[in-house]
TORKOL-4160 file (C-alpha; in steps of 0.2 Angstrom, whole numbers, padded with zeros to 4 digits, m for minus):
298
<pt num="1" X="0493" Y="m0512" Z="m0299"/>
<pt num="2" X="0477" Y="m0507" Z="m0291"/>
<pt num="3" X="0475" Y="m0503" Z="m0273"/>
<pt num="4" X="0462" Y="m0507" Z="m0260"/>
<pt num="5" X="0452" Y="m0492" Z="m0266"/>
<pt num="6" X="0450" Y="m0499" Z="m0283"/>
<pt num="7" X="0432" Y="m0504" Z="m0280"/>
<pt num="8" X="0428" Y="m0486" Z="m0276"/>
<pt num="9" X="0434" Y="m0480" Z="m0292"/>
<pt num="10" X="0451" Y="m0473" Z="m0286"/>
<pt num="11" X="0469" Y="m0477" Z="m0292"/>
<pt num="12" X="0482" Y="m0471" Z="m0279"/>
<pt num="13" X="0496" Y="m0475" Z="m0292"/>
<pt num="14" X="0490" Y="m0460" Z="m0303"/>
<pt num="15" X="0502" Y="m0445" Z="m0302"/>
<pt num="16" X="0491" Y="m0430" Z="m0297"/>
<pt num="17" X="0504" Y="m0417" Z="m0296"/>
<pt num="18" X="0513" Y="m0410" Z="m0281"/>
<pt num="19" X="0514" Y="m0394" Z="m0271"/>
<pt num="20" X="0530" Y="m0387" Z="m0263"/>
<pt num="21" X="0531" Y="m0372" Z="m0252"/>
<pt num="22" X="0545" Y="m0363" Z="m0242"/>
<pt num="23" X="0543" Y="m0350" Z="m0228"/>
<pt num="24" X="0551" Y="m0333" Z="m0232"/>
<pt num="25" X="0562" Y="m0326" Z="m0218"/>
<pt num="26" X="0559" Y="m0308" Z="m0214"/>
<pt num="27" X="0575" Y="m0298" Z="m0217"/>
<pt num="28" X="0580" Y="m0283" Z="m0206"/>
<pt num="29" X="0576" Y="m0265" Z="m0212"/>
<pt num="30" X="0590" Y="m0253" Z="m0212"/>
<pt num="31" X="0587" Y="m0234" Z="m0214"/>
<pt num="32" X="0598" Y="m0226" Z="m0227"/>
<pt num="33" X="0602" Y="m0207" Z="m0225"/>
<pt num="34" X="0597" Y="m0196" Z="m0240"/>
<pt num="35" X="0610" Y="m0183" Z="m0244"/>
<pt num="36" X="0603" Y="m0167" Z="m0250"/>
<pt num="37" X="0613" Y="m0154" Z="m0260"/>
<pt num="38" X="0615" Y="m0138" Z="m0249"/>
<pt num="39" X="0615" Y="m0127" Z="m0264"/>
<pt num="40" X="0604" Y="m0125" Z="m0280"/>
<pt num="41" X="0607" Y="m0137" Z="m0294"/>
<pt num="42" X="0603" Y="m0139" Z="m0312"/>
<pt num="43" X="0596" Y="m0155" Z="m0317"/>
<pt num="44" X="0589" Y="m0163" Z="m0334"/>
<pt num="45" X="0572" Y="m0170" Z="m0331"/>
<pt num="46" X="0556" Y="m0173" Z="m0341"/>
<pt num="47" X="0544" Y="m0158" Z="m0341"/>
<pt num="48" X="0526" Y="m0160" Z="m0344"/>
<pt num="49" X="0522" Y="m0149" Z="m0360"/>
<pt num="50" X="0504" Y="m0155" Z="m0365"/>
<pt num="51" X="0490" Y="m0167" Z="m0360"/>
<pt num="52" X="0477" Y="m0174" Z="m0372"/>
<pt num="53" X="0462" Y="m0186" Z="m0372"/>
<pt num="54" X="0463" Y="m0193" Z="m0390"/>
<pt num="55" X="0448" Y="m0203" Z="m0398"/>
<pt num="56" X="0451" Y="m0216" Z="m0411"/>
<pt num="57" X="0437" Y="m0224" Z="m0421"/>
<pt num="58" X="0442" Y="m0241" Z="m0428"/>
<pt num="59" X="0433" Y="m0254" Z="m0439"/>
<pt num="60" X="0442" Y="m0271" Z="m0440"/>
<pt num="61" X="0438" Y="m0289" Z="m0447"/>
<pt num="62" X="0446" Y="m0303" Z="m0437"/>
<pt num="63" X="0447" Y="m0320" Z="m0446"/>
<pt num="64" X="0449" Y="m0336" Z="m0437"/>
<pt num="65" X="0460" Y="m0351" Z="m0442"/>
<pt num="66" X="0454" Y="m0365" Z="m0453"/>
<pt num="67" X="0444" Y="m0378" Z="m0444"/>
<pt num="68" X="0442" Y="m0366" Z="m0429"/>
<pt num="69" X="0425" Y="m0360" Z="m0431"/>
<pt num="70" X="0418" Y="m0354" Z="m0415"/>
<pt num="71" X="0401" Y="m0356" Z="m0407"/>
<pt num="72" X="0402" Y="m0342" Z="m0394"/>
<pt num="73" X="0414" Y="m0328" Z="m0389"/>
<pt num="74" X="0417" Y="m0330" Z="m0370"/>
<pt num="75" X="0429" Y="m0315" Z="m0367"/>
<pt num="76" X="0440" Y="m0303" Z="m0375"/>
<pt num="77" X="0455" Y="m0296" Z="m0365"/>
<pt num="78" X="0462" Y="m0280" Z="m0372"/>
<pt num="79" X="0479" Y="m0271" Z="m0370"/>
<pt num="80" X="0484" Y="m0255" Z="m0379"/>
<pt num="81" X="0502" Y="m0251" Z="m0385"/>
<pt num="82" X="0508" Y="m0235" Z="m0393"/>
<pt num="83" X="0522" Y="m0237" Z="m0405"/>
<pt num="84" X="0525" Y="m0219" Z="m0411"/>
<pt num="85" X="0521" Y="m0202" Z="m0405"/>
<pt num="86" X="0526" Y="m0186" Z="m0414"/>
<pt num="87" X="0523" Y="m0168" Z="m0412"/>
<pt num="88" X="0523" Y="m0154" Z="m0425"/>
<pt num="89" X="0523" Y="m0136" Z="m0418"/>
<pt num="90" X="0511" Y="m0124" Z="m0427"/>
<pt num="91" X="0510" Y="m0107" Z="m0418"/>
<pt num="92" X="0524" Y="m0098" Z="m0410"/>
<pt num="93" X="0524" Y="m0084" Z="m0398"/>
<pt num="94" X="0539" Y="m0072" Z="m0395"/>
<pt num="95" X="0555" Y="m0081" Z="m0393"/>
<pt num="96" X="0555" Y="m0099" Z="m0394"/>
<pt num="97" X="0538" Y="m0103" Z="m0385"/>
<pt num="98" X="0525" Y="m0112" Z="m0395"/>
<pt num="99" X="0506" Y="m0113" Z="m0390"/>
<pt num="100" X="0498" Y="m0125" Z="m0403"/>
<pt num="101" X="0504" Y="m0141" Z="m0411"/>
<pt num="102" X="0498" Y="m0157" Z="m0420"/>
<pt num="103" X="0500" Y="m0174" Z="m0411"/>
<pt num="104" X="0502" Y="m0190" Z="m0422"/>
<pt num="105" X="0499" Y="m0206" Z="m0413"/>
<pt num="106" X="0501" Y="m0224" Z="m0420"/>
<pt num="107" X="0499" Y="m0240" Z="m0411"/>
<pt num="108" X="0489" Y="m0256" Z="m0409"/>
<pt num="109" X="0476" Y="m0265" Z="m0398"/>
<pt num="110" X="0481" Y="m0282" Z="m0393"/>
<pt num="111" X="0466" Y="m0293" Z="m0391"/>
<pt num="112" X="0465" Y="m0311" Z="m0383"/>
<pt num="113" X="0449" Y="m0319" Z="m0389"/>
<pt num="114" X="0443" Y="m0333" Z="m0379"/>
<pt num="115" X="0430" Y="m0343" Z="m0388"/>
<pt num="116" X="0420" Y="m0360" Z="m0387"/>
<pt num="117" X="0420" Y="m0373" Z="m0401"/>
<pt num="118" X="0407" Y="m0385" Z="m0405"/>
<pt num="119" X="0416" Y="m0402" Z="m0406"/>
<pt num="120" X="0401" Y="m0413" Z="m0401"/>
<pt num="121" X="0383" Y="m0409" Z="m0405"/>
<pt num="122" X="0368" Y="m0420" Z="m0401"/>
<pt num="123" X="0355" Y="m0424" Z="m0414"/>
<pt num="124" X="0342" Y="m0412" Z="m0407"/>
<pt num="125" X="0354" Y="m0398" Z="m0404"/>
<pt num="126" X="0350" Y="m0399" Z="m0385"/>
<pt num="127" X="0368" Y="m0403" Z="m0380"/>
<pt num="128" X="0383" Y="m0394" Z="m0388"/>
<pt num="129" X="0400" Y="m0399" Z="m0381"/>
<pt num="130" X="0417" Y="m0391" Z="m0385"/>
<pt num="131" X="0433" Y="m0383" Z="m0379"/>
<pt num="132" X="0438" Y="m0366" Z="m0373"/>
<pt num="133" X="0452" Y="m0359" Z="m0384"/>
<pt num="134" X="0460" Y="m0342" Z="m0387"/>
<pt num="135" X="0465" Y="m0332" Z="m0403"/>
<pt num="136" X="0477" Y="m0317" Z="m0401"/>
<pt num="137" X="0477" Y="m0303" Z="m0414"/>
<pt num="138" X="0484" Y="m0285" Z="m0415"/>
<pt num="139" X="0472" Y="m0272" Z="m0422"/>
<pt num="140" X="0482" Y="m0256" Z="m0428"/>
<pt num="141" X="0476" Y="m0239" Z="m0426"/>
<pt num="142" X="0483" Y="m0221" Z="m0430"/>
<pt num="143" X="0476" Y="m0204" Z="m0426"/>
<pt num="144" X="0480" Y="m0186" Z="m0426"/>
<pt num="145" X="0474" Y="m0172" Z="m0415"/>
<pt num="146" X="0477" Y="m0154" Z="m0410"/>
<pt num="147" X="0485" Y="m0150" Z="m0393"/>
<pt num="148" X="0489" Y="m0135" Z="m0383"/>
<pt num="149" X="0508" Y="m0134" Z="m0379"/>
<pt num="150" X="0516" Y="m0125" Z="m0364"/>
<pt num="151" X="0534" Y="m0124" Z="m0358"/>
<pt num="152" X="0542" Y="m0132" Z="m0373"/>
<pt num="153" X="0559" Y="m0127" Z="m0378"/>
<pt num="154" X="0563" Y="m0127" Z="m0397"/>
<pt num="155" X="0581" Y="m0123" Z="m0402"/>
<pt num="156" X="0581" Y="m0117" Z="m0420"/>
<pt num="157" X="0595" Y="m0119" Z="m0432"/>
<pt num="158" X="0605" Y="m0103" Z="m0433"/>
<pt num="159" X="0608" Y="m0092" Z="m0449"/>
<pt num="160" X="0622" Y="m0096" Z="m0461"/>
<pt num="161" X="0634" Y="m0082" Z="m0462"/>
<pt num="162" X="0648" Y="m0080" Z="m0475"/>
<pt num="163" X="0663" Y="m0069" Z="m0474"/>
<pt num="164" X="0671" Y="m0062" Z="m0490"/>
<pt num="165" X="0690" Y="m0065" Z="m0492"/>
<pt num="166" X="0700" Y="m0051" Z="m0501"/>
<pt num="167" X="0712" Y="m0056" Z="m0514"/>
<pt num="168" X="0726" Y="m0046" Z="m0522"/>
<pt num="169" X="0735" Y="m0056" Z="m0535"/>
<pt num="170" X="0747" Y="m0042" Z="m0538"/>
<pt num="171" X="0756" Y="m0045" Z="m0522"/>
<pt num="172" X="0753" Y="m0063" Z="m0518"/>
<pt num="173" X="0746" Y="m0078" Z="m0527"/>
<pt num="174" X="0729" Y="m0081" Z="m0519"/>
<pt num="175" X="0721" Y="m0092" Z="m0532"/>
<pt num="176" X="0728" Y="m0102" Z="m0546"/>
<pt num="177" X="0714" Y="m0097" Z="m0557"/>
<pt num="178" X="0715" Y="m0078" Z="m0554"/>
<pt num="179" X="0723" Y="m0066" Z="m0567"/>
<pt num="180" X="0738" Y="m0055" Z="m0562"/>
<pt num="181" X="0733" Y="m0038" Z="m0555"/>
<pt num="182" X="0715" Y="m0042" Z="m0549"/>
<pt num="183" X="0710" Y="m0035" Z="m0532"/>
<pt num="184" X="0694" Y="m0039" Z="m0524"/>
<pt num="185" X="0684" Y="m0055" Z="m0519"/>
<pt num="186" X="0693" Y="m0071" Z="m0519"/>
<pt num="187" X="0683" Y="m0084" Z="m0530"/>
<pt num="188" X="0694" Y="m0099" Z="m0524"/>
<pt num="189" X="0691" Y="m0098" Z="m0505"/>
<pt num="190" X="0676" Y="m0096" Z="m0494"/>
<pt num="191" X="0673" Y="m0094" Z="m0476"/>
<pt num="192" X="0656" Y="m0099" Z="m0468"/>
<pt num="193" X="0649" Y="m0099" Z="m0450"/>
<pt num="194" X="0634" Y="m0108" Z="m0444"/>
<pt num="195" X="0627" Y="m0112" Z="m0426"/>
<pt num="196" X="0617" Y="m0128" Z="m0423"/>
<pt num="197" X="0608" Y="m0131" Z="m0407"/>
<pt num="198" X="0600" Y="m0149" Z="m0406"/>
<pt num="199" X="0581" Y="m0150" Z="m0401"/>
<pt num="200" X="0576" Y="m0162" Z="m0388"/>
<pt num="201" X="0561" Y="m0171" Z="m0396"/>
<pt num="202" X="0546" Y="m0173" Z="m0385"/>
<pt num="203" X="0540" Y="m0190" Z="m0381"/>
<pt num="204" X="0522" Y="m0198" Z="m0377"/>
<pt num="205" X="0517" Y="m0207" Z="m0361"/>
<pt num="206" X="0501" Y="m0217" Z="m0361"/>
<pt num="207" X="0492" Y="m0214" Z="m0344"/>
<pt num="208" X="0476" Y="m0224" Z="m0347"/>
<pt num="209" X="0463" Y="m0230" Z="m0360"/>
<pt num="210" X="0445" Y="m0234" Z="m0362"/>
<pt num="211" X="0437" Y="m0245" Z="m0376"/>
<pt num="212" X="0419" Y="m0246" Z="m0381"/>
<pt num="213" X="0416" Y="m0260" Z="m0393"/>
<pt num="214" X="0403" Y="m0268" Z="m0403"/>
<pt num="215" X="0406" Y="m0285" Z="m0411"/>
<pt num="216" X="0397" Y="m0294" Z="m0425"/>
<pt num="217" X="0399" Y="m0313" Z="m0428"/>
<pt num="218" X="0400" Y="m0316" Z="m0447"/>
<pt num="219" X="0398" Y="m0330" Z="m0459"/>
<pt num="220" X="0387" Y="m0342" Z="m0449"/>
<pt num="221" X="0385" Y="m0360" Z="m0454"/>
<pt num="222" X="0372" Y="m0372" Z="m0447"/>
<pt num="223" X="0377" Y="m0385" Z="m0434"/>
<pt num="224" X="0373" Y="m0403" Z="m0438"/>
<pt num="225" X="0376" Y="m0418" Z="m0427"/>
<pt num="226" X="0395" Y="m0420" Z="m0423"/>
<pt num="227" X="0402" Y="m0435" Z="m0414"/>
<pt num="228" X="0420" Y="m0437" Z="m0409"/>
<pt num="229" X="0429" Y="m0452" Z="m0417"/>
<pt num="230" X="0436" Y="m0466" Z="m0406"/>
<pt num="231" X="0453" Y="m0456" Z="m0403"/>
<pt num="232" X="0443" Y="m0441" Z="m0397"/>
<pt num="233" X="0449" Y="m0429" Z="m0410"/>
<pt num="234" X="0438" Y="m0429" Z="m0425"/>
<pt num="235" X="0420" Y="m0426" Z="m0427"/>
<pt num="236" X="0406" Y="m0429" Z="m0440"/>
<pt num="237" X="0395" Y="m0416" Z="m0447"/>
<pt num="238" X="0387" Y="m0425" Z="m0461"/>
<pt num="239" X="0400" Y="m0424" Z="m0475"/>
<pt num="240" X="0412" Y="m0437" Z="m0479"/>
<pt num="241" X="0415" Y="m0455" Z="m0473"/>
<pt num="242" X="0418" Y="m0451" Z="m0454"/>
<pt num="243" X="0437" Y="m0454" Z="m0455"/>
<pt num="244" X="0450" Y="m0441" Z="m0449"/>
<pt num="245" X="0460" Y="m0431" Z="m0462"/>
<pt num="246" X="0476" Y="m0431" Z="m0452"/>
<pt num="247" X="0473" Y="m0414" Z="m0444"/>
<pt num="248" X="0461" Y="m0420" Z="m0430"/>
<pt num="249" X="0445" Y="m0418" Z="m0439"/>
<pt num="250" X="0434" Y="m0432" Z="m0446"/>
<pt num="251" X="0417" Y="m0430" Z="m0455"/>
<pt num="252" X="0403" Y="m0442" Z="m0452"/>
<pt num="253" X="0387" Y="m0447" Z="m0462"/>
<pt num="254" X="0376" Y="m0443" Z="m0448"/>
<pt num="255" X="0367" Y="m0428" Z="m0456"/>
<pt num="256" X="0354" Y="m0438" Z="m0465"/>
<pt num="257" X="0349" Y="m0447" Z="m0449"/>
<pt num="258" X="0345" Y="m0431" Z="m0439"/>
<pt num="259" X="0333" Y="m0417" Z="m0443"/>
<pt num="260" X="0338" Y="m0401" Z="m0434"/>
<pt num="261" X="0325" Y="m0395" Z="m0421"/>
<pt num="262" X="0334" Y="m0380" Z="m0414"/>
<pt num="263" X="0344" Y="m0367" Z="m0423"/>
<pt num="264" X="0363" Y="m0368" Z="m0419"/>
<pt num="265" X="0377" Y="m0361" Z="m0429"/>
<pt num="266" X="0396" Y="m0358" Z="m0429"/>
<pt num="267" X="0405" Y="m0343" Z="m0436"/>
<pt num="268" X="0421" Y="m0340" Z="m0445"/>
<pt num="269" X="0425" Y="m0321" Z="m0442"/>
<pt num="270" X="0421" Y="m0306" Z="m0431"/>
<pt num="271" X="0418" Y="m0289" Z="m0438"/>
<pt num="272" X="0420" Y="m0276" Z="m0424"/>
<pt num="273" X="0418" Y="m0257" Z="m0422"/>
<pt num="274" X="0426" Y="m0249" Z="m0407"/>
<pt num="275" X="0429" Y="m0232" Z="m0400"/>
<pt num="276" X="0446" Y="m0230" Z="m0391"/>
<pt num="277" X="0450" Y="m0216" Z="m0379"/>
<pt num="278" X="0468" Y="m0213" Z="m0375"/>
<pt num="279" X="0474" Y="m0202" Z="m0361"/>
<pt num="280" X="0492" Y="m0197" Z="m0365"/>
<pt num="281" X="0505" Y="m0185" Z="m0358"/>
<pt num="282" X="0518" Y="m0176" Z="m0369"/>
<pt num="283" X="0535" Y="m0173" Z="m0360"/>
<pt num="284" X="0552" Y="m0165" Z="m0365"/>
<pt num="285" X="0569" Y="m0167" Z="m0357"/>
<pt num="286" X="0574" Y="m0150" Z="m0351"/>
<pt num="287" X="0587" Y="m0142" Z="m0340"/>
<pt num="288" X="0578" Y="m0136" Z="m0324"/>
<pt num="289" X="0586" Y="m0127" Z="m0309"/>
<pt num="290" X="0581" Y="m0134" Z="m0292"/>
<pt num="291" X="0583" Y="m0123" Z="m0277"/>
<pt num="292" X="0586" Y="m0130" Z="m0259"/>
<pt num="293" X="0572" Y="m0132" Z="m0248"/>
<pt num="294" X="0568" Y="m0116" Z="m0237"/>
<pt num="295" X="0571" Y="m0120" Z="m0218"/>
<pt num="296" X="0555" Y="m0118" Z="m0208"/>
<pt num="297" X="0552" Y="m0102" Z="m0199"/>
<pt num="298" X="0551" Y="m0104" Z="m0180"/>
């Protein structure tokens, strides 16, 4: 059914969506008292032991799916994730303090690439019509760097000690394999002692990152005239009989009728080189004694 606005090109029976909104009631605020320990306390908290600005140089090649040749890259949105961070202490001072170490980082850069396709191309290449689509990939990286470490606590494994047990086979049967009358070390019984203290492994926190990137569009192909089919899905580029192949792409025989007047191409892959700067902090869970605040002097 058409309304009275039919002559103006409007159809009021079309569902154009809806908007729903609700007013939020302001809730009262209640102050909660904070109870402070009157005496000193020992807590286990992360302690900063190192800070590093790490540089990673990466080369990558990104392939696009079949039938998804792109005409132009519109935008690349990037996020960085660290999947592994390990520290190897190298130099030690007196006691258990270390001053130098190696930091190993592994992660990936997630890239959401927005690109334009060329679905409909005019004969003279003056008009190129397409869609904006996206392609998300994860580019891995790994890097190692030297860092200065302070305030790290390393609990080393204690030495293994052994106590020798005396055996006198003339008075008691200490061992079934000992001969009568042997006095000395028992070969059938041992006594060991060892102290093991577990080491709290440091962990890495990513504070910020910067990326400087250079992209190259690879494997270009010249654009010919392309026309969508009657269903609006396929297009012709001068190869085939102009019928769709079941995946939304048809190929027409319009190539011989058009002589290219402008250079226009589509690409299949991207080759990129980028420099990644990571600002990371290395922390370790340690026991720290916190003293109560000193009252102000009047």
